[in-house]
Every structure is written in structure tokens, then in C-alpha cells.
C-alpha positions as YAML, in Angstrom:
chain: A
units: angstrom
residues:
- id: 1
  name: MET
  ca: [55.30, -111.23, -25.86]
- id: 2
  name: HIS
  ca: [55.61, -109.24, -22.58]
- id: 3
  name: PHE
  ca: [56.62, -106.14, -24.50]
- id: 4
  name: VAL
  ca: [53.70, -106.62, -26.72]
- id: 5
  name: HIS
  ca: [51.32, -107.07, -23.86]
- id: 6
  name: ARG
  ca: [52.75, -104.07, -22.07]
- id: 7
  name: THR
  ca: [52.29, -101.98, -25.22]
- id: 8
  name: ILE
  ca: [48.72, -103.13, -25.69]
- id: 9
  name: THR
  ca: [47.88, -102.35, -22.04]
- id: 10
  name: ALA
  ca: [49.39, -98.83, -22.31]
- id: 11
  name: THR
  ca: [47.60, -98.19, -25.48]
- id: 12
  name: VAL
  ca: [44.20, -99.13, -23.83]
- id: 13
  name: ALA
  ca: [44.97, -97.00, -20.85]
- id: 14
  name: CYS
  ca: [45.85, -94.12, -23.06]
- id: 15
  name: VAL
  ca: [42.49, -94.39, -25.02]
- id: 16
  name: SER
  ca: [40.51, -94.75, -21.85]
- id: 17
  name: LEU
  ca: [42.22, -91.73, -20.42]
- id: 18
  name: LEU
  ca: [41.75, -89.66, -23.58]
- id: 19
  name: ALA
  ca: [38.01, -90.71, -23.73]
- id: 20
  name: THR
  ca: [37.61, -89.56, -20.07]
- id: 21
  name: MET
  ca: [39.21, -86.21, -20.65]
- id: 22
  name: LEU
  ca: [37.13, -85.63, -23.81]
- id: 23
  name: PHE
  ca: [33.95, -86.42, -21.98]
- id: 24
  name: VAL
  ca: [34.92, -84.20, -18.98]
- id: 25
  name: SER
  ca: [36.23, -81.29, -21.02]
- id: 26
  name: ALA
  ca: [33.94, -81.39, -24.09]
- id: 27
  name: PRO
  ca: [32.94, -77.75, -24.93]
- id: 28
  name: ALA
  ca: [29.43, -76.63, -23.59]
- id: 29
  name: LEU
  ca: [26.58, -76.42, -26.15]
- id: 30
  name: ALA
  ca: [25.54, -73.05, -27.18]
- id: 31
  name: ILE
  ca: [22.54, -73.12, -24.75]
- id: 32
  name: SER
  ca: [21.27, -69.57, -23.71]
- id: 33
  name: VAL
  ca: [19.28, -68.91, -20.68]
- id: 34
  name: GLN
  ca: [16.31, -66.52, -20.21]
- id: 35
  name: ILE
  ca: [15.00, -65.46, -16.80]
- id: 36
  name: ASN
  ca: [11.63, -63.86, -16.79]
- id: 37
  name: GLY
  ca: [12.03, -63.14, -20.46]
- id: 38
  name: ASN
  ca: [15.65, -61.63, -20.13]
- id: 39
  name: THR
  ca: [18.64, -63.25, -21.64]
- id: 40
  name: VAL
  ca: [21.38, -63.57, -19.08]
- id: 41
  name: ALA
  ca: [24.99, -64.65, -19.48]
- id: 42
  name: LEU
  ca: [26.18, -67.49, -17.26]
- id: 43
  name: ASN
  ca: [29.74, -68.24, -16.68]
- id: 44
  name: PRO
  ca: [30.24, -71.21, -17.06]
- id: 45
  name: PRO
  ca: [27.51, -71.81, -19.51]
- id: 46
  name: PRO
  ca: [24.78, -74.63, -19.21]
- id: 47
  name: ILE
  ca: [25.74, -78.07, -20.59]
- id: 48
  name: GLU
  ca: [23.61, -81.03, -21.87]
- id: 49
  name: ARG
  ca: [24.34, -84.60, -20.95]
- id: 50
  name: ALA
  ca: [22.26, -87.63, -21.86]
- id: 51
  name: GLY
  ca: [19.40, -85.41, -23.22]
- id: 52
  name: ARG
  ca: [19.24, -83.35, -19.96]
- id: 53
  name: VAL
  ca: [20.17, -79.78, -19.64]
- id: 54
  name: PHE
  ca: [22.26, -78.95, -16.55]
- id: 55
  name: VAL
  ca: [22.86, -75.35, -15.35]
- id: 56
  name: PRO
  ca: [25.39, -73.90, -12.93]
- id: 57
  name: LEU
  ca: [23.90, -73.83, -9.69]
- id: 58
  name: ARG
  ca: [25.21, -70.52, -8.16]
- id: 59
  name: GLY
  ca: [24.64, -68.49, -11.24]
- id: 60
  name: VAL
  ca: [21.00, -69.60, -11.70]
- id: 61
  name: PHE
  ca: [20.08, -69.58, -7.96]
- id: 62
  name: GLU
  ca: [21.50, -66.17, -7.42]
- id: 63
  name: ARG
  ca: [19.69, -64.76, -10.34]
- id: 64
  name: LEU
  ca: [16.49, -66.13, -8.94]
- id: 65
  name: GLY
  ca: [17.08, -64.33, -5.81]
- id: 66
  name: ALA
  ca: [18.79, -67.01, -3.56]
- id: 67
  name: THR
  ca: [21.97, -67.01, -1.61]
- id: 68
  name: VAL
  ca: [24.22, -70.09, -1.79]
- id: 69
  name: VAL
  ca: [26.62, -71.36, 0.69]
- id: 70
  name: TYR
  ca: [29.08, -74.26, -0.14]
- id: 71
  name: ALA
  ca: [31.27, -76.14, 2.07]
- id: 72
  name: ASN
  ca: [32.76, -79.76, 2.01]
- id: 73
  name: GLY
  ca: [30.45, -80.95, -0.78]
- id: 74
  name: GLN
  ca: [27.29, -79.54, 1.03]
- id: 75
  name: ILE
  ca: [25.30, -76.93, -0.72]
- id: 76
  name: ASN
  ca: [22.77, -74.72, 1.25]
- id: 77
  name: ALA
  ca: [20.74, -72.17, -0.67]
- id: 78
  name: SER
  ca: [17.94, -69.83, 0.55]
- id: 79
  name: GLY
  ca: [15.70, -67.20, -0.82]
- id: 80
  name: ASN
  ca: [12.28, -66.30, -2.15]
- id: 81
  name: GLY
  ca: [10.81, -68.36, 0.80]
- id: 82
  name: HIS
  ca: [12.50, -71.54, 0.06]
- id: 83
  name: ASN
  ca: [15.37, -73.34, 1.63]
- id: 84
  name: ILE
  ca: [17.40, -76.05, -0.41]
- id: 85
  name: SER
  ca: [20.03, -78.56, 0.76]
- id: 86
  name: LEU
  ca: [21.80, -80.87, -1.40]
- id: 87
  name: ARG
  ca: [25.18, -82.76, -1.60]
- id: 88
  name: ILE
  ca: [27.52, -83.31, -4.56]
- id: 89
  name: GLY
  ca: [27.02, -86.95, -5.81]
- id: 90
  name: SER
  ca: [23.82, -87.59, -3.88]
- id: 91
  name: ASN
  ca: [20.38, -87.86, -5.48]
- id: 92
  name: GLN
  ca: [18.75, -86.78, -2.22]
- id: 93
  name: ALA
  ca: [17.83, -83.19, -1.61]
- id: 94
  name: VAL
  ca: [15.94, -81.30, 1.14]
- id: 95
  name: VAL
  ca: [13.50, -78.62, 0.03]
- id: 96
  name: ASP
  ca: [11.67, -76.61, 2.47]
- id: 97
  name: GLY
  ca: [12.13, -79.52, 5.02]
- id: 98
  name: GLN
  ca: [10.99, -82.23, 2.71]
- id: 99
  name: THR
  ca: [13.30, -84.85, 1.35]
- id: 100
  name: GLN
  ca: [13.12, -85.06, -2.48]
- id: 101
  name: THR
  ca: [14.93, -87.52, -4.90]
- id: 102
  name: MET
  ca: [16.47, -85.98, -7.98]
- id: 103
  name: ASP
  ca: [16.93, -88.34, -11.11]
- id: 104
  name: VAL
  ca: [20.48, -87.21, -11.49]
- id: 105
  name: ALA
  ca: [23.02, -86.06, -8.75]
- id: 106
  name: PRO
  ca: [24.82, -82.76, -8.71]
- id: 107
  name: PHE
  ca: [28.36, -82.89, -10.18]
- id: 108
  name: ILE
  ca: [31.35, -80.61, -10.47]
- id: 109
  name: ILE
  ca: [33.36, -79.56, -13.49]
- id: 110
  name: GLY
  ca: [36.23, -77.51, -12.37]
- id: 111
  name: ALA
  ca: [35.15, -75.05, -9.80]
- id: 112
  name: SER
  ca: [31.39, -75.15, -10.84]
- id: 113
  name: THR
  ca: [28.43, -77.28, -9.51]
- id: 114
  name: TYR
  ca: [25.91, -78.43, -12.08]
- id: 115
  name: VAL
  ca: [22.33, -79.28, -11.29]
- id: 116
  name: PRO
  ca: [19.52, -80.64, -13.37]
- id: 117
  name: LEU
  ca: [17.43, -77.97, -14.83]
- id: 118
  name: ARG
  ca: [14.01, -79.38, -13.54]
- id: 119
  name: PHE
  ca: [15.33, -79.36, -9.96]
- id: 120
  name: VAL
  ca: [15.91, -75.53, -10.18]
- id: 121
  name: SER
  ca: [12.18, -75.19, -11.27]
- id: 122
  name: SER
  ca: [10.73, -77.27, -8.31]
- id: 123
  name: ALA
  ca: [13.18, -75.95, -5.84]
- id: 124
  name: LEU
  ca: [12.77, -72.19, -6.31]
- id: 125
  name: GLY
  ca: [9.17, -72.13, -7.72]
- id: 126
  name: ALA
  ca: [10.35, -71.19, -11.15]
- id: 127
  name: SER
  ca: [8.72, -72.80, -14.21]
- id: 128
  name: VAL
  ca: [11.06, -74.03, -16.82]
- id: 129
  name: ASN
  ca: [10.80, -74.62, -20.57]
- id: 130
  name: TRP
  ca: [13.49, -75.99, -22.99]
- id: 131
  name: ASP
  ca: [13.21, -74.83, -26.62]
- id: 132
  name: ASN
  ca: [15.30, -77.47, -28.29]
- id: 133
  name: ALA
  ca: [15.12, -75.87, -31.73]
- id: 134
  name: ASN
  ca: [16.70, -72.63, -30.56]
- id: 135
  name: GLN
  ca: [18.80, -74.13, -27.66]
- id: 136
  name: ILE
  ca: [16.97, -71.65, -25.20]
- id: 137
  name: VAL
  ca: [16.25, -72.46, -21.47]
- id: 138
  name: ALA
  ca: [13.31, -70.21, -20.27]
- id: 139
  name: LEU
  ca: [12.86, -69.75, -16.57]
- id: 140
  name: THR
  ca: [9.72, -67.83, -15.23]
- id: 141
  name: GLN
  ca: [9.32, -67.07, -11.64]
- id: 142
  name: SER
  ca: [6.14, -65.81, -10.24]
- id: 143
  name: GLY
  ca: [6.41, -62.33, -8.79]
- id: 144
  name: GLY
  ca: [9.74, -61.56, -10.65]
- id: 145
  name: GLY
  ca: [12.69, -63.17, -9.01]
- id: 146
  name: GLY
  ca: [16.04, -62.11, -7.82]
- id: 147
  name: GLY
  ca: [18.18, -59.04, -8.21]
- id: 148
  name: ALA
  ca: [18.58, -59.46, -12.07]
- id: 149
  name: ALA
  ca: [14.76, -59.67, -12.70]
- id: 150
  name: PRO
  ca: [13.37, -56.69, -14.47]
- id: 151
  name: ALA
  ca: [10.72, -54.37, -12.89]
- id: 152
  name: PRO
  ca: [7.15, -55.68, -13.21]
- id: 153
  name: PRO
  ca: [5.95, -54.64, -16.73]
- id: 154
  name: ALA
  ca: [2.63, -53.11, -17.49]
- id: 155
  name: GLN
  ca: [-0.31, -55.50, -17.71]
- id: 156
  name: SER
  ca: [-0.72, -57.11, -21.13]
- id: 157
  name: ALA
  ca: [-4.02, -56.35, -23.10]
- id: 158
  name: ILE
  ca: [-4.02, -60.03, -24.19]
- id: 159
  name: SER
  ca: [-7.51, -61.57, -23.87]
- id: 160
  name: LEU
  ca: [-9.14, -65.02, -24.64]
- id: 161
  name: THR
  ca: [-11.31, -65.59, -27.47]
- id: 162
  name: ASN
  ca: [-13.22, -68.68, -28.81]
- id: 163
  name: GLU
  ca: [-13.21, -70.33, -25.38]
- id: 164
  name: ARG
  ca: [-14.33, -73.91, -25.42]
- id: 165
  name: PRO
  ca: [-16.47, -74.89, -23.57]
- id: 166
  name: ARG
  ca: [-17.94, -71.39, -23.78]
- id: 167
  name: ASN
  ca: [-17.66, -69.26, -20.76]
- id: 168
  name: GLY
  ca: [-20.54, -69.91, -18.32]
- id: 169
  name: THR
  ca: [-21.99, -72.73, -20.42]
- id: 170
  name: SER
  ca: [-22.86, -76.44, -19.70]
- id: 171
  name: VAL
  ca: [-21.73, -79.24, -21.84]
- id: 172
  name: PRO
  ca: [-22.83, -82.92, -21.75]
- id: 173
  name: SER
  ca: [-19.38, -84.51, -21.91]
- id: 174
  name: ASN
  ca: [-17.25, -85.30, -18.92]
- id: 175
  name: HIS
  ca: [-14.24, -85.40, -21.22]
- id: 176
  name: PRO
  ca: [-14.51, -82.03, -23.05]
- id: 177
  name: THR
  ca: [-12.02, -80.21, -25.32]
- id: 178
  name: VAL
  ca: [-10.59, -77.13, -23.24]
- id: 179
  name: ARG
  ca: [-9.42, -74.65, -25.70]
- id: 180
  name: ALA
  ca: [-8.95, -70.84, -26.14]
- id: 181
  name: ASP
  ca: [-7.45, -68.45, -28.68]
- id: 182
  name: PHE
  ca: [-5.31, -65.26, -27.98]
- id: 183
  name: ASN
  ca: [-6.31, -61.92, -29.46]
- id: 184
  name: GLY
  ca: [-2.61, -61.21, -30.00]
- id: 185
  name: ALA
  ca: [0.77, -63.02, -30.09]
- id: 186
  name: VAL
  ca: [2.16, -64.42, -26.77]
- id: 187
  name: ASP
  ca: [5.35, -65.98, -25.65]
- id: 188
  name: PRO
  ca: [4.29, -69.72, -25.66]
- id: 189
  name: ASN
  ca: [7.18, -70.76, -23.34]
- id: 190
  name: SER
  ca: [5.76, -68.40, -20.62]
- id: 191
  name: VAL
  ca: [2.16, -69.64, -20.76]
- id: 192
  name: ARG
  ca: [0.80, -71.75, -17.78]
- id: 193
  name: VAL
  ca: [-2.73, -73.45, -17.87]
- id: 194
  name: TYR
  ca: [-4.57, -74.43, -14.71]
- id: 195
  name: LEU
  ca: [-7.83, -76.54, -14.49]
- id: 196
  name: ASP
  ca: [-9.49, -76.09, -11.09]
- id: 197
  name: GLY
  ca: [-6.29, -74.80, -9.73]
- id: 198
  name: LEU
  ca: [-4.31, -77.96, -10.95]
- id: 199
  name: ASP
  ca: [-1.41, -77.17, -13.17]
- id: 200
  name: VAL
  ca: [-2.04, -78.98, -16.59]
- id: 201
  name: THR
  ca: [0.58, -77.11, -18.58]
- id: 202
  name: ASN
  ca: [2.58, -80.33, -19.33]
- id: 203
  name: GLN
  ca: [-0.49, -81.88, -21.10]
- id: 204
  name: THR
  ca: [-1.56, -78.64, -22.94]
- id: 205
  name: THR
  ca: [-0.53, -77.82, -26.55]
- id: 206
  name: ARG
  ca: [0.59, -74.16, -26.47]
- id: 207
  name: SER
  ca: [1.29, -71.78, -29.42]
- id: 208
  name: GLN
  ca: [1.56, -68.02, -29.87]
- id: 209
  name: THR
  ca: [-2.12, -68.01, -30.89]
- id: 210
  name: GLY
  ca: [-3.81, -70.21, -28.35]
- id: 211
  name: ILE
  ca: [-3.91, -73.26, -25.99]
- id: 212
  name: ILE
  ca: [-5.71, -76.65, -26.33]
- id: 213
  name: TYR
  ca: [-6.02, -79.43, -23.62]
- id: 214
  name: ALA
  ca: [-7.70, -82.76, -23.76]
- id: 215
  name: PRO
  ca: [-8.17, -84.10, -20.33]
- id: 216
  name: ALA
  ca: [-6.46, -87.39, -19.70]
- id: 217
  name: SER
  ca: [-9.38, -88.68, -17.60]
- id: 218
  name: PRO
  ca: [-13.06, -87.81, -17.19]
- id: 219
  name: LEU
  ca: [-13.92, -84.65, -15.14]
- id: 220
  name: GLN
  ca: [-16.36, -84.59, -12.43]
- id: 221
  name: ALA
  ca: [-19.82, -83.44, -13.23]
- id: 222
  name: MET
  ca: [-19.50, -79.84, -11.69]
- id: 223
  name: GLN
  ca: [-18.46, -76.30, -12.54]
- id: 224
  name: HIS
  ca: [-14.91, -76.13, -13.66]
- id: 225
  name: SER
  ca: [-12.59, -73.04, -13.90]
- id: 226
  name: VAL
  ca: [-9.67, -72.50, -16.35]
- id: 227
  name: THR
  ca: [-6.97, -69.96, -15.85]
- id: 228
  name: VAL
  ca: [-4.37, -69.13, -18.39]
- id: 229
  name: ASN
  ca: [-1.47, -66.85, -17.62]
- id: 230
  name: GLY
  ca: [1.83, -65.91, -19.28]
- id: 231
  name: ASN
  ca: [3.51, -63.02, -21.08]
- id: 232
  name: ASP
  ca: [2.85, -61.37, -24.38]
- id: 233
  name: GLN
  ca: [5.65, -60.80, -26.93]
- id: 234
  name: ASN
  ca: [6.76, -57.75, -25.18]
- id: 235
  name: GLY
  ca: [7.01, -59.42, -21.84]
- id: 236
  name: ALA
  ca: [3.95, -57.92, -20.38]
- id: 237
  name: PRO
  ca: [1.94, -60.48, -18.07]
- id: 238
  name: PHE
  ca: [-1.61, -61.48, -18.44]
- id: 239
  name: ARG
  ca: [-3.91, -63.63, -16.48]
- id: 240
  name: ARG
  ca: [-7.32, -64.67, -17.91]
- id: 241
  name: SER
  ca: [-9.99, -67.23, -16.59]
- id: 242
  name: TRP
  ca: [-13.23, -68.61, -17.66]
- id: 243
  name: THR
  ca: [-15.78, -71.32, -16.20]
- id: 244
  name: PHE
  ca: [-17.85, -74.03, -17.54]
- id: 245
  name: VAL
  ca: [-19.91, -77.04, -16.25]
- id: 246
  name: SER
  ca: [-19.19, -80.64, -17.48]
- id: 247
  name: GLY
  ca: [-21.49, -83.64, -17.47]
- id: 248
  name: ALA
  ca: [-24.72, -81.64, -17.82]
- id: 249
  name: GLY
  ca: [-26.68, -84.47, -19.36]
- id: 250
  name: ALA
  ca: [-27.96, -85.08, -22.92]
- id: 251
  name: ALA
  ca: [-27.25, -82.45, -25.55]
- id: 252
  name: ALA
  ca: [-30.14, -80.52, -27.17]
- id: 253
  name: GLY
  ca: [-31.85, -82.76, -29.80]
- id: 254
  name: GLY
  ca: [-29.20, -85.55, -29.11]
- id: 255
  name: SER
  ca: [-27.70, -88.09, -26.65]
- id: 256
  name: THR
  ca: [-24.50, -88.49, -24.64]
- id: 257
  name: THR
  ca: [-24.24, -92.10, -25.75]
- id: 258
  name: ARG
  ca: [-21.99, -91.69, -28.81]
- id: 259
  name: THR
  ca: [-18.29, -91.56, -28.19]
- id: 260
  name: ASN
  ca: [-15.88, -89.37, -29.88]
- id: 261
  name: PHE
  ca: [-12.75, -90.95, -31.58]
- id: 262
  name: LEU
  ca: [-9.88, -89.75, -33.86]
- id: 263
  name: ASN
  ca: [-8.21, -92.01, -36.50]
- id: 264
  name: LEU
  ca: [-5.47, -90.49, -38.48]
- id: 265
  name: THR
  ca: [-4.91, -91.84, -41.91]
- id: 266
  name: GLN
  ca: [-1.90, -89.78, -42.65]
- id: 267
  name: PRO
  ca: [0.69, -88.95, -41.49]
- id: 268
  name: GLY
  ca: [2.00, -91.58, -39.23]
- id: 269
  name: ASN
  ca: [3.95, -90.87, -36.04]
- id: 270
  name: GLY
  ca: [7.64, -90.61, -36.83]
- id: 271
  name: ALA
  ca: [6.91, -90.03, -40.53]
- id: 272
  name: THR
  ca: [9.10, -88.07, -42.81]
- id: 273
  name: VAL
  ca: [6.87, -85.44, -44.71]
- id: 274
  name: GLY
  ca: [7.58, -82.42, -46.96]
- id: 275
  name: SER
  ca: [7.11, -78.85, -45.97]
- id: 276
  name: THR
  ca: [3.70, -79.15, -47.21]
- id: 277
  name: PHE
  ca: [1.70, -82.32, -46.30]
- id: 278
  name: THR
  ca: [-1.80, -83.46, -45.76]
- id: 279
  name: VAL
  ca: [-3.42, -84.39, -42.46]
- id: 280
  name: SER
  ca: [-6.43, -86.60, -42.87]
- id: 281
  name: GLY
  ca: [-8.44, -89.17, -40.95]
- id: 282
  name: ARG
  ca: [-11.82, -89.88, -39.49]
- id: 283
  name: THR
  ca: [-13.81, -88.83, -36.39]
- id: 284
  name: VAL
  ca: [-17.49, -88.30, -35.51]
- id: 285
  name: PRO
  ca: [-19.66, -86.94, -38.24]
- id: 286
  name: GLY
  ca: [-19.51, -83.20, -38.12]
- id: 287
  name: GLY
  ca: [-16.49, -83.20, -35.66]
- id: 288
  name: GLN
  ca: [-14.54, -79.97, -35.55]
- id: 289
  name: VAL
  ca: [-10.94, -80.79, -36.05]
- id: 290
  name: HIS
  ca: [-8.27, -78.29, -34.87]
- id: 291
  name: ILE
  ca: [-4.64, -78.78, -36.15]
- id: 292
  name: VAL
  ca: [-1.40, -77.07, -34.78]
- id: 293
  name: ALA
  ca: [1.97, -77.98, -36.34]
- id: 294
  name: GLY
  ca: [5.56, -76.70, -36.26]
- id: 295
  name: ALA
  ca: [8.80, -76.54, -34.63]
- id: 296
  name: VAL
  ca: [8.21, -77.85, -31.20]
- id: 297
  name: ALA
  ca: [10.00, -77.82, -27.80]
- id: 298
  name: SER
  ca: [9.22, -81.25, -26.41]
- id: 299
  name: PHE
  ca: [10.51, -81.19, -22.88]
- id: 300
  name: GLY
  ca: [8.94, -83.35, -20.13]
- id: 301
  name: GLY
  ca: [5.90, -84.09, -22.43]
- id: 302
  name: ILE
  ca: [5.32, -80.41, -23.17]
- id: 303
  name: PHE
  ca: [4.28, -79.54, -26.73]
- id: 304
  name: THR
  ca: [5.08, -75.86, -27.11]
- id: 305
  name: PHE
  ca: [5.00, -74.41, -30.64]
- id: 306
  name: ASN
  ca: [6.99, -71.39, -31.38]
- id: 307
  name: ALA
  ca: [7.01, -68.90, -34.00]
- id: 308
  name: GLY
  ca: [6.04, -70.06, -37.58]
- id: 309
  name: ASN
  ca: [3.73, -72.59, -36.53]
- id: 310
  name: PHE
  ca: [0.69, -73.75, -38.57]
- id: 311
  name: THR
  ca: [-2.85, -73.45, -37.19]
- id: 312
  name: GLY
  ca: [-5.88, -74.73, -39.04]
- id: 313
  name: ASP
  ca: [-9.43, -76.08, -38.71]
- id: 314
  name: ALA
  ca: [-11.36, -78.61, -40.56]
- id: 315
  name: VAL
  ca: [-14.92, -80.02, -40.17]
- id: 316
  name: ALA
  ca: [-15.61, -83.77, -40.84]
- id: 317
  name: ASP
  ca: [-18.16, -84.73, -43.35]
- id: 318
  name: GLY
  ca: [-21.25, -86.71, -42.69]
- id: 319
  name: ASN
  ca: [-19.37, -89.83, -42.57]
- id: 320
  name: GLY
  ca: [-16.73, -88.31, -40.42]
- id: 321
  name: TYR
  ca: [-13.91, -87.95, -42.92]
- id: 322
  name: PHE
  ca: [-11.66, -84.84, -43.00]
- id: 323
  name: SER
  ca: [-8.54, -83.60, -44.64]
- id: 324
  name: GLN
  ca: [-6.44, -80.58, -44.19]
- id: 325
  name: SER
  ca: [-3.31, -79.29, -45.95]
- id: 326
  name: VAL
  ca: [-0.50, -78.02, -43.82]
- id: 327
  name: SER
  ca: [2.38, -75.79, -44.86]
- id: 328
  name: LEU
  ca: [5.51, -75.14, -42.84]
- id: 329
  name: GLN
  ca: [8.73, -73.12, -43.23]
- id: 330
  name: SER
  ca: [10.81, -75.55, -41.39]
- id: 331
  name: PRO
  ca: [14.09, -76.62, -43.07]
- id: 332
  name: SER
  ca: [14.81, -80.22, -44.21]
- id: 333
  name: GLY
  ca: [15.75, -82.46, -41.45]
- id: 334
  name: ALA
  ca: [13.88, -80.36, -38.77]
- id: 335
  name: GLN
  ca: [11.82, -82.24, -36.25]
- id: 336
  name: VAL
  ca: [8.38, -80.81, -35.92]
- id: 337
  name: GLY
  ca: [5.20, -81.72, -33.91]
- id: 338
  name: LEU
  ca: [1.61, -82.27, -34.76]
- id: 339
  name: THR
  ca: [-1.41, -81.96, -32.46]
- id: 340
  name: VAL
  ca: [-4.75, -83.00, -33.86]
- id: 341
  name: THR
  ca: [-7.83, -82.43, -31.78]
- id: 342
  name: SER
  ca: [-11.45, -83.49, -32.64]
- id: 343
  name: THR
  ca: [-14.23, -81.95, -30.83]
- id: 344
  name: ASP
  ca: [-17.72, -83.49, -30.98]
- id: 345
  name: PRO
  ca: [-20.20, -80.61, -31.88]
- id: 346
  name: LEU
  ca: [-23.08, -82.25, -29.84]
- id: 347
  name: THR
  ca: [-21.42, -82.96, -26.61]
- id: 348
  name: ASN
  ca: [-18.04, -81.08, -26.74]
- id: 349
  name: GLU
  ca: [-16.21, -84.46, -26.16]
- id: 350
  name: THR
  ca: [-12.61, -84.42, -27.08]
- id: 351
  name: SER
  ca: [-10.27, -86.86, -28.81]
- id: 352
  name: GLN
  ca: [-6.61, -85.93, -29.45]
- id: 353
  name: ARG
  ca: [-3.45, -87.23, -31.11]
- id: 354
  name: GLN
  ca: [0.05, -86.01, -30.80]
- id: 355
  name: LEU
  ca: [2.88, -86.81, -33.24]
- id: 356
  name: THR
  ca: [6.40, -86.19, -33.96]
- id: 357
  name: LEU
  ca: [7.47, -85.75, -37.54]
- id: 358
  name: ARG
  ca: [10.53, -84.94, -39.69]
- id: 359
  name: ILE
  ca: [10.80, -82.55, -42.63]
- id: 360
  name: GLY
  ca: [12.42, -84.46, -45.44]
...
């Protein structure tokens, strides 16, 4: 019995040790990193744990123009007008003199220190997007970045079309659809959207062809400014703005008393659909329905549609019913996103639904 007990104990210990070794030494996923539109080689490469992407601190910080000093578990980085201090195993960090709490502490594998991707964004002023479908981390830093950043490219000719609300106009609703199309293809991962100076990118659906944002709460009755910036497909930057006034009272020939709504009949959230499927539902009579679908990078609530997405428009009938066929090139098993936005033609009031689907 003692021999059997020792054998079982030894076996359990070996299994536990093997599991630990596999976890620590598991090969990194084939994640590529882009900084200001340029792919960079990081050694060691990024890794993913528990649904989060972690990047090697020194490689990313130095490529964003920061210097890193490490001693006895304490990490100090400075550059681009920022100073960051953090410690291995601690969730507390100091950024520009202010204490911040990270949801995951830095850790070490071998000789490399790994930090959560979103911390890099907030600490050094770089915006971050995660393209899950293509396993691409895209870092964009205002004003360029560190020594590895390319020279500033020529200004893009990208402009905005079909702005909603229209530039310089007033709309009755305090909850309007904010939308614009691009006159050419852009890099959706680079696009940032600001409403009255507030970054609303995380709540904005972005694609190569346009942006659409449904405010989460009513806007004040005042003039608002919308700014959209990013890069075109060649990496050239653009920055465009327009203004509108919300809460301007009754619409011509109508009233602000009716409230927009959007009920989807099909598909349901999480449904398995074919490469061609139908989006149908009901909204206000004459409602203008805008549909975007395709492979989506959903990271931190961001719906960013990359190449090959579907964009279409439908108009609800006199009873509010609408239907639109959607065709995608996504392979079987792929996860796709669907954003459906209804705009009341009388008030510009918005109603939106965002779904995640799977191609069967």
C-alpha cells in the first residue's frame, strides 16, 4: 500500500509538473505586429493568454520611441513625453505621475517581460486594434513614433461623403445617427472617431468604406463636431470634420414625439447562417436601414470590419417592415459581425443592433 501510494503521488506530481511546463513553454501564436502601418519583427513574439494579447515590453516600447531601464523587478520607461513605472507581478503602474491599475500584472518568460496590449496603448499614447481573424496587432501613434516609425507620408485625398446629420444642418433628435462614407478605401484599424473632442471609436462601427455611430445617451441640444482621422490603404493620413445641431425641435411637417425602434426578425444573435442570408425586421415607417456585415475584429467592444465586408441599405415600407439579402465570402466556421442601424427620416433619430454570427 505504501508503494502504491508513493507511486500515485509521484505520478500526480509528474503530471502537474508537465502541465506547468506545457503552459509556460507553449509556443507563441503566429501574431504579427504593425506599428504605424509597418509590420515589425519582435523577438520574442507576442503571445495570447486567456483571450488577451501580451507583447514584449522592451521591443514595443523601444519601437514607439521610449527607453527602458530594468533593475530588480522594477521597470522604468520614458519617451514621447511619457514616463511609465511598473513592477513584475504587480497590477499597479505609475504613468506620468498618476497611479493606474492594470487588470493583469506584467510577467516574465525566460528573459522577456510581457505586458497587456492595452496598457501599451494608454501608457505611450498609441491606439491599439486587434484583428482576430488575421492575428494582427495594429499600433498607431499620433505624430509617428519611435526610431522605427516611417517618415510622415503625404496627406491622403480621402474625404467624407453622405454625412449624417448633414454638415451644417439641424436635426430634431437628441439621439441622431452619426454616419459618413469615405470616397476611397481606408485602413479601418487606423480610423479614430471623435464627437465634441471625445473619443467614441470603441462604440463606432468602422469599415473600409465608412463609419456609423449610434450615441449611447441623448446629446445636448447644441452644435456638435465630428472628427474622423486615420490612414488610407497606402498609409497616407487623413483628418476630416463636420458639424451639426441636435435637438432643434419639430421636424418639418412632423413631430418629435415618435420614437425610433429596431426589431430584428432574423438572424438572431449567435445564429449560424450561410454565406448568403437575409436580414429582416421592423422599424419606423420609411426608416432608412444601413447594414454592415463581415469578418470583424471585436476587441474591447470595437466592431471593425476589414476587407471583404458587405455594406447595404434598405428602406422600410409604410408599416416599417424591411428585408435585405447579405452575401459574404467568409469560409465555413468563420465568426462574422453584423451591425444594423435604423435612421428615422423625419428626426434623424437612431436605433442600432450589433450581432455576432457564425458561417455554417
